[in-house]
C-alpha positions as CSV (number, residue, x, y, z in Angstrom):
1,X,70.2,0.3,-118.1
2,X,71.7,1.3,-121.5
3,X,69.1,4.0,-121.8
4,X,70.1,5.4,-118.4
5,X,73.7,5.4,-119.3
6,X,73.0,7.2,-122.6
7,X,70.9,9.8,-120.8
8,X,73.7,10.4,-118.3
9,X,76.3,10.7,-121.0
10,X,74.1,13.2,-122.9
11,X,73.6,15.2,-119.7
12,X,77.3,15.4,-119.0
13,X,78.0,16.4,-122.6
14,X,75.7,19.4,-122.3
15,X,77.3,20.6,-119.1
16,X,81.0,20.5,-119.7
17,X,81.1,24.3,-120.2
18,X,80.7,25.0,-116.4
19,X,78.0,27.3,-115.2
20,X,77.9,29.6,-118.2
21,X,74.7,31.5,-118.2
22,X,72.7,34.0,-120.2
23,X,71.1,37.1,-118.9
24,X,67.5,36.0,-119.2
25,X,64.9,38.6,-120.0
26,X,62.1,39.3,-117.5
27,X,61.3,41.1,-114.3
28,X,64.6,42.2,-112.6
29,X,65.2,40.8,-109.2
30,X,67.9,43.3,-108.4
31,X,66.0,44.8,-105.5
32,X,65.5,41.6,-103.5
33,X,65.2,42.8,-99.8
34,X,67.5,41.7,-97.0
35,X,65.2,39.6,-94.7
36,X,64.0,41.3,-91.6
37,X,65.6,38.6,-89.4
38,X,69.0,39.3,-90.9
39,X,68.5,43.1,-90.2
40,X,67.9,42.2,-86.6
41,X,71.0,40.0,-86.5
42,X,73.1,42.8,-87.9
43,X,71.8,45.2,-85.3
44,X,72.6,42.7,-82.5
45,X,76.2,42.4,-83.8
46,X,76.8,46.1,-84.3
47,X,76.6,46.1,-88.1
48,X,74.7,48.0,-90.7
49,X,73.6,47.0,-94.3
50,X,76.1,49.4,-95.9
51,X,79.2,48.2,-94.2
52,X,81.7,46.0,-96.2
53,X,81.4,42.2,-96.3
54,X,83.7,39.3,-97.0
55,X,82.5,35.9,-98.3
56,X,84.3,32.7,-97.3
57,X,83.4,29.3,-98.8
58,X,84.6,25.8,-97.9
59,X,84.1,22.8,-100.2
60,X,84.6,19.9,-97.9
61,X,82.3,21.3,-95.2
62,X,79.9,22.6,-97.9
63,X,79.4,25.9,-96.2
64,X,79.4,29.5,-97.2
65,X,80.0,32.3,-94.7
66,X,79.2,36.1,-94.9
67,X,81.4,38.2,-92.7
68,X,80.6,41.9,-92.1
69,X,82.6,44.8,-90.8
70,X,81.4,46.3,-87.5
71,X,81.6,49.9,-86.3
72,X,85.0,49.2,-84.8
73,X,86.4,48.3,-88.2
74,X,86.8,44.6,-87.5
75,X,85.0,41.8,-89.4
76,X,82.8,39.4,-87.6
77,X,80.8,36.5,-88.8
78,X,77.2,37.5,-89.7
79,X,75.8,34.3,-91.0
80,X,76.7,30.8,-92.2
81,X,74.8,29.2,-95.1
82,X,74.7,25.4,-95.8
83,X,75.8,25.0,-99.4
84,X,73.3,23.2,-101.6
85,X,75.7,22.0,-104.3
86,X,79.2,22.2,-105.6
87,X,80.8,20.0,-108.3
88,X,84.1,18.5,-109.0
89,X,86.8,17.7,-106.5
90,X,88.9,19.4,-103.8
91,X,91.5,21.5,-105.6
92,X,91.6,24.6,-107.9
93,X,89.9,24.9,-111.3
94,X,92.5,24.4,-114.0
95,X,90.7,24.2,-117.4
96,X,87.4,24.8,-119.1
97,X,85.1,21.9,-118.7
98,X,86.8,20.2,-115.7
99,X,83.7,20.8,-113.5
100,X,85.9,22.2,-110.8
101,X,84.7,25.1,-108.6
102,X,87.5,27.7,-108.2
103,X,89.7,28.0,-105.1
104,X,91.5,31.2,-104.3
105,X,90.9,34.9,-103.7
106,X,88.4,36.7,-105.9
107,X,86.9,40.1,-106.2
108,X,83.2,40.7,-107.0
109,X,82.4,44.2,-108.5
110,X,79.0,45.6,-109.3
111,X,79.5,44.7,-112.9
112,X,79.6,41.0,-112.0
113,X,76.2,41.1,-110.4
114,X,73.4,39.5,-112.5
115,X,69.8,40.0,-111.2
116,X,68.3,38.3,-114.2
117,X,70.2,35.1,-114.0
118,X,68.9,31.9,-115.4
119,X,69.7,30.5,-112.0
120,X,67.5,33.0,-110.1
121,X,70.2,35.6,-109.3
122,X,73.9,35.3,-109.4
123,X,77.3,37.0,-109.2
124,X,80.4,36.1,-111.2
125,X,83.4,35.2,-108.9
126,X,85.9,36.7,-111.4
127,X,87.6,33.6,-112.5
128,X,90.3,33.5,-113.9
129,X,92.0,36.1,-111.7
130,X,95.6,37.2,-112.0
131,X,96.8,34.1,-110.2
132,X,94.8,31.8,-112.5
133,X,96.1,33.6,-115.6
134,X,99.7,33.4,-114.4
135,X,99.3,29.6,-114.4
136,X,97.6,29.4,-117.8
137,X,94.2,28.3,-116.4
138,X,91.1,28.5,-118.6
139,X,87.4,28.8,-118.0
140,X,84.8,31.6,-117.6
141,X,81.4,32.4,-116.1
142,X,82.1,30.7,-112.7
143,X,79.3,31.8,-110.5
144,X,77.7,31.8,-107.1
145,X,74.0,31.2,-108.0
146,X,70.7,29.6,-107.1
147,X,68.9,26.5,-108.4
148,X,70.8,24.0,-106.2
149,X,72.6,22.6,-109.2
150,X,76.2,23.0,-110.4
151,X,78.7,22.3,-113.1
152,X,81.7,24.2,-111.7
153,X,80.0,26.8,-109.5
154,X,78.9,27.3,-105.9
155,X,75.2,26.8,-105.9
156,X,72.7,27.7,-103.2
157,X,68.9,27.5,-102.9
158,X,67.0,30.4,-104.4
159,X,66.1,31.9,-101.0
160,X,69.8,31.7,-99.9
161,X,71.3,33.3,-103.0
162,X,68.6,36.0,-102.8
163,X,69.7,37.0,-99.3
164,X,73.5,36.7,-100.1
165,X,72.9,38.7,-103.3
166,X,71.1,41.5,-101.3
167,X,74.0,41.6,-98.8
168,X,76.6,42.0,-101.5
169,X,74.5,44.6,-103.3
170,X,74.0,46.8,-100.2
171,X,77.7,46.6,-99.4
172,X,78.6,47.8,-102.9
173,X,75.9,50.5,-102.6
174,X,77.6,51.6,-99.4
175,X,80.9,52.1,-101.2
176,X,82.7,48.8,-101.2
177,X,84.2,48.7,-104.7
178,X,84.7,44.9,-104.7
179,X,83.6,42.2,-102.3
180,X,86.4,39.7,-101.5
181,X,85.5,36.1,-101.8
182,X,87.9,33.6,-100.2
183,X,87.3,30.1,-101.7
184,X,88.9,27.3,-99.8
185,X,89.0,23.5,-100.2
186,X,88.3,23.1,-96.4
187,X,88.7,25.0,-93.2
188,X,92.4,25.7,-92.7
189,X,92.7,23.8,-89.4
190,X,95.7,21.7,-88.3
191,X,93.5,18.6,-88.5
192,X,92.6,19.1,-92.1
193,X,96.2,20.0,-93.1
194,X,97.5,16.9,-91.3
195,X,95.0,14.6,-93.1
196,X,95.6,16.2,-96.5
197,X,99.4,16.6,-96.1
198,X,100.2,14.3,-99.1
199,X,97.7,15.8,-101.5
200,X,99.4,17.2,-104.7
201,X,97.7,20.6,-104.0
202,X,99.1,20.9,-100.4
203,X,101.6,23.7,-101.4
204,X,98.8,25.7,-103.0
205,X,96.5,25.2,-100.0
206,X,99.3,26.4,-97.6
207,X,99.6,29.5,-99.7
208,X,95.9,30.1,-99.3
209,X,96.3,29.6,-95.6
210,X,98.6,32.6,-95.4
211,X,95.7,34.9,-96.4
212,X,93.3,32.9,-94.2
213,X,95.6,33.4,-91.2
214,X,95.8,37.1,-91.7
215,X,92.0,37.4,-91.9
216,X,91.4,35.3,-88.8
217,X,94.0,37.1,-86.7
218,X,93.5,40.7,-87.9
219,X,89.8,40.4,-88.6
220,X,90.4,42.4,-91.8
221,X,90.6,41.4,-95.4
222,X,94.1,41.0,-96.8
223,X,95.2,42.9,-99.9
224,X,95.9,40.3,-102.6
225,X,98.5,40.3,-105.4
226,X,100.6,37.7,-107.3
227,X,104.3,37.4,-107.1
228,X,106.5,34.5,-108.3
229,X,103.5,32.4,-109.2
230,X,102.1,32.6,-105.7
231,X,99.5,34.6,-103.9
232,X,101.1,37.5,-102.0
233,X,99.3,39.3,-99.2
234,X,99.6,42.9,-97.9
235,X,102.3,44.0,-100.3
236,X,100.6,47.2,-101.3
237,X,102.5,49.3,-98.8
238,X,99.8,49.5,-96.2
239,X,101.2,49.5,-92.6
240,X,100.3,46.4,-90.6
241,X,100.3,46.6,-86.8
242,X,103.4,44.8,-85.6
243,X,101.3,43.0,-82.9
244,X,99.2,41.6,-85.7
245,X,102.3,40.4,-87.6
246,X,103.6,38.7,-84.4
247,X,100.2,37.1,-83.7
248,X,100.1,35.7,-87.2
249,X,103.6,34.2,-86.9
250,X,102.7,32.6,-83.6
251,X,99.5,31.1,-85.1
252,X,101.4,29.6,-88.0
253,X,104.0,28.1,-85.6
254,X,101.4,26.7,-83.3
255,X,99.5,25.2,-86.3
256,X,102.7,23.6,-87.6
257,X,103.4,22.1,-84.2
258,X,99.9,20.7,-84.0
259,X,100.1,19.2,-87.5
260,X,103.4,17.5,-86.5
261,X,101.8,16.2,-83.3
262,X,98.8,14.8,-85.1
263,X,101.1,13.0,-87.6
264,X,103.2,11.6,-84.9
265,X,100.0,10.2,-83.2
266,X,99.1,8.3,-86.3
267,X,96.6,10.6,-88.0
268,X,96.2,9.0,-91.4
269,X,97.0,10.9,-94.6
270,X,93.9,10.8,-96.8
271,X,92.7,11.8,-100.2
272,X,89.0,12.5,-100.9
273,X,87.6,11.4,-104.2
274,X,84.1,12.7,-105.0
275,X,81.8,11.3,-107.7
276,X,80.9,14.9,-108.6
277,X,81.2,17.3,-105.7
278,X,79.0,17.3,-102.6
279,X,76.4,19.2,-100.6
280,X,75.8,20.1,-96.9
281,X,74.6,17.2,-94.7
282,X,71.4,19.0,-94.0
283,X,70.4,18.6,-97.6
284,X,71.5,15.0,-97.6
285,X,69.1,14.3,-94.8
286,X,66.3,15.7,-96.9
287,X,67.5,13.5,-99.8
288,X,67.3,10.4,-97.6
289,X,63.8,11.3,-96.4
290,X,62.4,12.5,-99.7
291,X,64.2,10.3,-102.2
292,X,66.6,11.0,-105.1
293,X,63.8,12.5,-107.2
294,X,63.6,15.5,-104.9
295,X,67.1,16.5,-106.0
296,X,66.5,16.2,-109.7
297,X,66.9,19.8,-110.4
298,X,65.9,21.4,-113.7
299,X,66.5,25.0,-114.6
300,X,65.8,27.1,-117.6
301,X,69.2,27.7,-119.2
302,X,68.8,30.0,-122.2
303,X,66.5,28.1,-124.6
304,X,67.3,24.7,-123.0
305,X,66.2,22.8,-120.0
306,X,69.4,21.3,-118.5
307,X,69.6,19.4,-115.2
308,X,73.2,20.3,-114.3
309,X,74.2,18.4,-111.2
310,X,74.8,14.7,-111.3
311,X,72.1,13.4,-109.0
312,X,73.7,10.0,-108.7
313,X,76.8,11.5,-107.0
314,X,75.4,12.6,-103.6
315,X,76.5,9.6,-101.5
316,X,79.7,11.1,-100.1
317,X,83.3,10.7,-101.2
318,X,85.6,7.8,-101.2
319,X,88.2,8.3,-98.4
320,X,91.5,6.9,-99.6
321,X,93.9,6.2,-96.8
322,X,97.5,6.6,-97.8
323,X,100.8,5.3,-96.5
324,X,103.8,7.6,-95.9
325,X,104.8,7.3,-99.6
326,X,101.4,8.3,-100.8
327,X,100.4,4.8,-101.9
328,X,96.8,3.6,-101.3
329,X,96.4,1.5,-98.1
330,X,92.6,1.3,-98.0
331,X,89.4,3.0,-99.3
332,X,86.3,3.7,-97.3
333,X,83.1,5.1,-98.8
334,X,81.9,7.7,-96.4
335,X,78.5,9.3,-96.4
336,X,80.1,12.3,-94.7
337,X,83.3,13.9,-95.9
338,X,85.5,12.0,-93.4
339,X,84.6,9.5,-90.6
340,X,87.3,10.1,-88.0
341,X,86.4,7.0,-86.0
342,X,86.6,4.7,-89.1
343,X,89.9,6.3,-90.3
344,X,91.5,6.0,-86.8
345,X,90.4,2.4,-86.6
346,X,91.7,1.5,-90.0
347,X,95.0,3.2,-89.3
348,X,95.3,1.4,-86.0
349,X,94.4,-1.9,-87.4
350,X,96.9,-1.6,-90.2
351,X,99.7,-0.5,-87.9
352,X,99.2,-3.5,-85.6
353,X,98.6,-6.2,-88.1
354,X,102.1,-7.2,-89.3
355,X,100.8,-10.3,-91.2
356,X,97.5,-11.7,-92.4
357,X,95.3,-12.8,-89.6
358,X,93.4,-15.4,-91.6
359,X,95.9,-18.3,-91.8
360,X,95.4,-21.5,-93.6
361,X,94.5,-24.5,-91.4
362,X,93.7,-28.2,-91.9
363,X,90.1,-28.8,-92.6
364,X,88.0,-30.2,-89.8
365,X,84.6,-31.9,-89.8
366,X,81.8,-29.4,-89.4
367,X,80.8,-30.8,-86.0
368,X,84.3,-30.2,-84.7
369,X,84.5,-26.5,-85.7
370,X,84.9,-24.2,-82.7
371,X,82.7,-21.2,-82.1
372,X,83.6,-18.1,-84.2
373,X,85.9,-15.6,-82.5
374,X,87.0,-12.1,-83.4
375,X,89.9,-12.3,-86.0
376,X,92.2,-10.0,-84.0
377,X,92.4,-7.3,-81.4
378,X,92.7,-4.8,-84.3
379,X,89.4,-5.9,-85.7
380,X,87.8,-5.5,-82.2
381,X,89.2,-1.9,-82.1
382,X,87.6,-1.2,-85.5
383,X,84.2,-2.5,-84.2
384,X,84.5,-0.4,-81.0
385,X,85.6,2.7,-82.8
386,X,82.8,2.5,-85.3
387,X,80.1,1.5,-82.9
388,X,79.4,5.0,-81.8
389,X,80.1,6.7,-85.1
390,X,77.0,8.4,-86.3
391,X,76.5,8.3,-90.0
392,X,73.5,9.4,-92.1
393,X,71.0,6.8,-93.3
394,X,72.1,5.2,-96.5
395,X,70.1,6.0,-99.7
396,X,67.4,3.4,-100.2
397,X,67.5,1.9,-103.7
398,X,64.7,-0.7,-103.3
399,X,62.1,-0.5,-100.6
400,X,61.0,-4.1,-101.0
401,X,64.4,-5.5,-100.2
402,X,65.0,-6.8,-96.6
403,X,67.4,-4.9,-94.4
404,X,71.1,-5.6,-95.2
405,X,74.3,-5.0,-93.2
406,X,75.6,-1.4,-93.9
407,X,78.5,-1.0,-96.3
408,X,80.7,0.1,-93.3
409,X,79.9,-3.2,-91.5
410,X,80.7,-5.3,-94.6
411,X,83.8,-3.2,-95.4
412,X,85.3,-3.1,-91.9
413,X,84.9,-6.9,-91.5
414,X,87.8,-7.2,-94.0
415,X,90.1,-4.7,-92.3
416,X,92.3,-7.5,-90.8
417,X,93.0,-8.7,-94.3
418,X,94.9,-5.4,-95.0
419,X,97.8,-6.5,-93.0
420,X,99.2,-8.7,-95.9
421,X,101.3,-7.5,-98.8
422,X,101.7,-3.7,-99.1
423,X,102.5,-3.8,-102.8
424,X,100.2,-1.5,-104.7
425,X,98.0,-3.1,-107.5
426,X,99.0,-1.7,-110.8
427,X,95.6,-2.3,-112.5
428,X,93.6,-0.4,-109.8
429,X,94.4,3.2,-109.1
430,X,92.3,3.1,-105.9
431,X,92.4,0.0,-103.8
432,X,89.3,-1.1,-101.9
433,X,89.0,-2.1,-98.3
434,X,87.2,-5.2,-99.7
435,X,90.0,-7.2,-101.5
436,X,88.0,-8.7,-104.4
437,X,84.6,-7.2,-105.1
438,X,84.2,-3.7,-103.5
439,X,80.7,-2.5,-103.3
440,X,79.7,1.1,-103.9
441,X,76.2,2.4,-103.0
442,X,75.0,4.4,-105.9
443,X,71.7,6.2,-106.1
444,X,69.9,5.5,-109.4
445,X,69.4,8.4,-111.8
446,X,65.8,9.5,-111.3
447,X,63.4,10.4,-114.2
448,X,63.6,14.0,-115.4
449,X,61.1,16.4,-114.0
450,X,59.3,19.3,-115.5
451,X,61.4,22.4,-116.0
452,X,58.8,24.4,-114.0
453,X,60.1,22.8,-110.7
454,X,60.7,25.6,-108.3
455,X,64.0,25.4,-106.3
456,X,62.2,26.9,-103.4
457,X,60.4,23.6,-103.0
458,X,63.6,22.3,-101.5
459,X,63.2,22.5,-97.8
460,X,65.9,24.7,-96.3
461,X,67.5,24.6,-92.8
462,X,67.6,28.4,-92.8
463,X,64.8,29.8,-95.1
464,X,65.6,33.5,-95.7
465,X,62.0,34.6,-96.4
466,X,58.7,32.9,-97.2
467,X,57.9,34.2,-100.6
468,X,59.8,35.2,-103.7
469,X,59.3,36.0,-107.4
470,X,59.1,33.1,-109.8
471,X,62.6,31.8,-110.6
472,X,63.8,32.0,-114.2
């Protein structure tokens, strides 16, 4: 155990400098072709390879989208890619070494493309941009790259980044001076804004939503500048169609009404706490089937072999349920980003339970004990709400052990106990739904694998093409 902890500490020490990379020598991969299936898809959607693109990424959903301009001048979604890895938490990158992947609006010029990356191919997002510099943020070399491993970047599989790289390259060759990348913490829906309404980053995220709203309504990329420490959109003097301006205002008003309605209906405020970022559920299913060792990525990084991502952190975030004052009410470990049925049941149970359900009673002889009954209607609601909730299979840590109740089943059995004192515990920054000894399922750190492991060995939901040059 001590050896394992030492190895993990050494690993983290080597990777605090984010995804800084060297331009490795070797055969250039700059001319990776766009897959024929993607050419067919572009043709079906009225697009060509030389037309401009916009990239949109979402941490919580672990997805990256490529939008492309059609012949009518409007952007349309070309393709969505499941994200193989991102690190850190929801929220912007603030300083060098914080393992945070950037959030905001970035521009990717031809000079930021790296066909000889240590992580197959990559492009630099352009962090820090003008907004980041205005807030004194530090860090450099924040990439979108391959190798399915991250220490502050957005990481894809080699096949995925090869296709994305080719799409960016062809758009730049067609005359697009810089490809806009819109990096978000989550999709800017009313549901997400309602759930994360008490997060310290909510004002920043609402500022990002202004640019997102323009893109989604106008189907055009906003011009981006910085004014008064905030992102400012479309202040370059370009004329905006009044109907577009009116439609954006209506969308924002409708979103605000929907957020208010969700809050009034009892949608709980939450905070997600990741062990170290996340990945798309499709890759988690592979992890459950193939074991943790299949995700022990090693890549050639300069003259060193460094496994960057923490392989023991892929079990999903802790969902911290907050009260109206931002204090912790309960914590649920979720294999997915948020389990709506569980959160709704926890919120409902806590609202209905005005006092502890388990009351002290005189001891009775064992023979006289009545049959066990549900503790309360609230607990029954929790059981019903979670009965149909589909969650991925838990990571198996010991095949020889007999089947045990799931963590949700053990955790939710204590929900009625949450109706007692609402005073926060000073010694614990995050309360647990289990009052005394909360349990966390943690995958063991697997043994290191050879640095020659190809990232294309990772099965992909959407393989771009069958063969590729050897990754470096």
